[in-house]
C-alpha positions as CSV (number, residue, x, y, z in Angstrom):
1,M,0.0,0.0,0.0
2,K,2.8,2.4,0.9
3,L,4.5,1.6,-2.4
4,F,1.3,2.4,-4.3
5,F,0.9,5.8,-2.8
6,S,4.5,6.7,-3.2
7,L,4.6,5.7,-6.9
8,S,1.3,7.5,-7.5
9,L,2.4,10.7,-5.8
10,L,5.8,10.8,-7.6
11,F,4.0,10.1,-10.9
12,C,1.6,13.0,-10.5
13,I,4.3,15.4,-9.3
14,V,6.6,14.7,-12.2
15,L,3.9,15.0,-14.9
16,C,2.2,18.0,-13.5
17,R,5.3,20.2,-12.9
18,G,5.3,23.2,-15.1
19,Q,1.6,23.0,-16.0
20,D,-0.2,26.3,-16.0
21,H,-3.1,24.9,-14.0
22,I,-4.1,21.7,-12.2
23,S,-7.7,20.4,-12.4
24,S,-9.3,17.8,-10.2
25,F,-11.1,14.6,-11.4
26,N,-12.7,12.6,-8.6
27,A,-14.9,9.5,-9.0
28,V,-16.7,6.8,-7.2
29,T,-17.8,3.7,-9.2
30,L,-19.9,0.7,-8.3
31,T,-20.1,-2.5,-10.3
32,Y,-22.7,-5.0,-9.1
33,K,-22.8,-8.4,-10.7
34,F,-26.2,-9.9,-9.8
35,H,-26.3,-12.6,-12.5
36,P,-23.6,-14.6,-14.3
37,K,-24.5,-12.6,-17.5
38,F,-25.8,-9.3,-16.2
39,F,-24.3,-6.5,-14.1
40,L,-25.3,-3.0,-13.0
41,Y,-22.8,-0.1,-13.1
42,G,-23.1,3.3,-11.4
43,E,-20.7,6.3,-11.2
44,G,-20.5,9.7,-9.6
45,Q,-18.0,12.4,-10.6
46,L,-16.9,15.7,-9.2
47,R,-14.4,17.9,-11.2
48,G,-12.7,21.2,-10.9
49,N,-11.8,22.5,-14.3
50,E,-8.6,24.6,-14.2
51,D,-9.1,25.1,-10.4
52,Y,-8.4,22.1,-8.3
53,S,-10.1,23.5,-5.2
54,Y,-13.4,24.6,-6.8
55,P,-15.7,21.9,-8.2
56,D,-17.6,23.3,-11.2
57,Y,-18.9,20.0,-12.8
58,Y,-20.6,16.9,-11.6
59,E,-22.2,13.9,-13.2
60,I,-24.3,10.9,-12.1
61,K,-24.7,8.0,-14.4
62,G,-25.4,4.3,-14.6
63,G,-26.7,1.4,-16.7
64,L,-27.0,-2.2,-17.4
65,G,-24.3,-4.4,-18.9
66,Y,-24.4,-7.9,-20.4
67,N,-21.5,-10.4,-20.5
68,L,-22.0,-11.8,-24.0
69,T,-18.8,-13.7,-23.5
70,K,-16.0,-13.6,-21.0
71,N,-14.3,-10.8,-23.0
72,H,-17.3,-9.1,-24.7
73,K,-19.5,-6.8,-22.7
74,P,-22.2,-4.6,-24.4
75,F,-23.7,-1.9,-22.2
76,V,-26.5,0.7,-22.2
77,G,-26.4,3.8,-20.0
78,L,-28.1,7.0,-18.9
79,G,-26.6,10.0,-17.1
80,R,-27.1,13.6,-15.9
81,Y,-24.2,16.1,-16.4
82,V,-24.1,19.6,-14.9
83,N,-21.6,22.5,-15.6
84,Y,-21.1,25.6,-13.5
85,K,-19.4,28.9,-14.5
86,N,-18.5,31.6,-12.0
87,H,-20.4,29.8,-9.3
88,S,-23.6,29.7,-11.3
89,L,-25.3,26.9,-13.2
90,S,-24.4,27.2,-16.9
91,R,-25.5,24.0,-18.6
92,E,-27.4,20.8,-17.9
93,E,-27.1,17.6,-20.0
94,L,-29.1,14.4,-20.3
95,R,-27.1,11.7,-22.0
96,F,-28.0,8.2,-23.3
97,W,-25.4,5.9,-24.7
98,L,-24.7,2.5,-26.1
99,Q,-21.2,0.9,-25.8
100,D,-19.4,-2.3,-26.6
101,V,-16.3,-3.4,-24.7
102,I,-14.0,-6.1,-26.1
103,D,-10.9,-7.1,-24.2
104,F,-8.1,-9.6,-24.5
105,K,-5.0,-10.6,-22.6
106,K,-1.4,-11.1,-23.7
107,G,0.4,-12.6,-20.9
108,I,-0.4,-10.5,-17.8
109,V,-1.2,-7.4,-19.9
110,K,-4.9,-6.7,-20.5
111,F,-6.0,-4.7,-23.6
112,E,-9.5,-3.2,-23.5
113,N,-11.2,-1.8,-26.6
114,R,-14.3,0.4,-25.9
115,L,-16.6,1.8,-28.5
116,R,-19.4,4.2,-27.5
117,A,-22.1,6.1,-29.2
118,E,-23.8,8.9,-27.2
119,K,-26.9,11.1,-27.7
120,S,-27.0,14.2,-25.6
121,W,-29.7,16.9,-24.9
122,F,-28.4,20.2,-23.5
123,Y,-30.2,23.1,-21.7
124,E,-28.6,26.4,-20.8
125,P,-30.8,28.1,-18.2
126,K,-29.3,31.6,-18.5
127,T,-30.2,31.9,-22.2
128,E,-33.0,29.2,-22.2
129,K,-31.1,27.6,-25.2
130,S,-31.6,23.9,-26.0
131,S,-29.4,21.8,-28.3
132,Q,-28.5,18.2,-29.1
133,R,-25.4,16.3,-30.0
134,M,-24.2,13.0,-31.2
135,R,-20.8,11.9,-30.0
136,Y,-18.7,8.8,-30.8
137,R,-15.8,7.6,-28.7
138,Y,-13.0,5.0,-28.9
139,R,-10.7,4.1,-26.1
140,L,-7.8,1.7,-25.9
141,N,-7.2,0.9,-22.2
142,I,-4.1,-1.1,-21.1
143,S,-3.5,-2.4,-17.6
144,V,-0.9,-4.7,-16.1
145,P,-0.5,-6.0,-12.5
146,L,2.9,-5.2,-11.0
147,N,3.3,-7.5,-8.1
148,A,1.1,-10.5,-9.2
149,K,0.1,-12.4,-12.3
150,E,-3.5,-11.1,-12.0
151,V,-5.5,-8.5,-10.1
152,K,-6.5,-9.8,-6.7
153,K,-6.4,-8.6,-3.1
154,G,-3.2,-6.6,-2.4
155,T,-2.3,-6.2,-6.1
156,V,-0.7,-3.0,-7.4
157,F,-1.3,-2.4,-11.1
158,A,-0.4,0.2,-13.8
159,N,-3.0,1.6,-16.1
160,V,-2.7,3.7,-19.3
161,Y,-5.2,4.6,-22.0
162,D,-5.9,6.9,-25.0
163,E,-9.4,8.0,-26.0
164,V,-10.6,10.0,-29.0
165,F,-13.9,11.8,-29.4
166,F,-15.8,12.7,-32.5
167,V,-19.0,14.9,-32.6
168,S,-21.9,15.8,-34.9
169,P,-23.1,18.3,-36.0
170,M,-20.6,20.6,-34.3
171,K,-17.2,21.5,-35.7
172,P,-14.5,20.4,-35.6
173,T,-15.6,16.8,-35.9
174,F,-12.5,15.6,-34.0
175,A,-13.4,17.2,-30.7
176,R,-11.2,15.8,-27.9
177,N,-8.3,13.5,-27.1
178,R,-7.6,12.1,-23.6
179,I,-4.4,10.4,-22.4
180,Y,-4.2,8.9,-19.0
181,G,-1.5,7.2,-16.9
182,G,-1.6,6.0,-13.3
183,F,-1.6,3.3,-10.7
184,G,-4.2,1.3,-8.9
185,Y,-4.3,-0.8,-5.7
186,Q,-6.9,-3.6,-5.0
187,I,-7.5,-3.3,-1.3
188,D,-9.7,-6.3,-0.9
189,E,-12.4,-8.2,-2.8
190,Y,-14.7,-5.2,-2.8
191,F,-12.6,-2.0,-2.8
192,G,-9.9,-0.6,-5.1
193,V,-8.3,2.8,-5.4
194,L,-6.7,4.6,-8.4
195,C,-4.5,7.7,-8.8
196,G,-3.0,9.2,-11.9
197,Y,-2.6,12.0,-14.4
198,L,-5.0,12.8,-17.2
199,W,-4.2,15.1,-20.1
200,Q,-7.2,16.4,-22.1
201,R,-7.0,18.3,-25.3
202,E,-10.1,20.2,-26.4
203,F,-10.3,21.0,-30.1
204,E,-12.6,24.0,-30.7
205,A,-13.3,26.5,-33.5
206,A,-12.4,29.4,-31.2
207,G,-9.1,27.8,-30.2
208,N,-7.8,24.6,-28.6
209,R,-7.5,24.1,-24.8
210,N,-5.5,21.8,-22.6
211,L,-6.6,20.5,-19.2
212,H,-4.4,18.7,-16.7
213,F,-6.2,16.5,-14.2
214,I,-5.2,14.7,-11.0
215,Y,-7.4,11.7,-11.1
216,L,-8.5,10.0,-7.8
217,A,-11.1,7.2,-7.7
218,L,-12.6,4.6,-5.4
219,N,-14.0,1.5,-7.2
220,V,-16.4,-0.8,-5.5
221,N,-17.0,-4.3,-6.9
222,I,-19.8,-6.6,-5.6
223,D,-20.2,-10.1,-7.1
224,D,-23.4,-11.9,-5.9
225,T,-23.1,-14.8,-8.4
226,N,-21.3,-17.1,-5.9
227,H,-18.5,-17.8,-8.4
228,H,-15.4,-19.2,-6.8
229,K,-13.2,-16.8,-8.9
230,K,-13.8,-13.1,-8.4
231,T,-13.2,-10.5,-11.2
232,Y,-12.1,-7.0,-10.5
233,E,-13.2,-4.0,-12.6
234,F,-11.3,-0.7,-12.7
235,P,-13.2,1.4,-15.2
236,G,-10.7,4.3,-15.4
237,A,-11.4,8.0,-15.9
238,D,-14.5,8.4,-18.0
């Protein structure tokens, strides 16, 4: 445990030195497997964009997943997303999405491919403006345990991913790129923690923007299927 926090702290300090701002990205996730094929997923997030100490964004979301095979997990989700600006509500979003996750292992390294299609409805209370958006995302997520052959109680693991975002009808179509790197620790069969650095590049017609997040998360896994072998999910920054 001490090794995990030492590595995570050093990792974040090295990557964030020299940045013009540091943002916060905090999450709690719950994965509940109630059937050998079906699972529920829920997540809450709180972020401070360009100001670590002031949260100006939150989201609450969840959905139902299906284990089509051991390595293939379609999912349907719904969420509420709220932005604040200058301590005032600026935009609300309702989002519905479909996704497909296909993963495979090469030795102890796990490669996860995630495809997602999202439909969003926006409302801006100050201007009473409503709008809609379609967005498409692809993420390659790679994780590797560092002190064991698989993730189990007491395992420290490294996690990196790259995700690209495409939108319609807004311009530019290629709207965002996220790159993440960090470490995780599986405390016991239920709880795991993660810490890392996330770089986010926003591509906008008015000019591009970079965000530098310190990511902290608590992941909770509950498996009520009475399987002798537990599986541990660590969704990563989303």
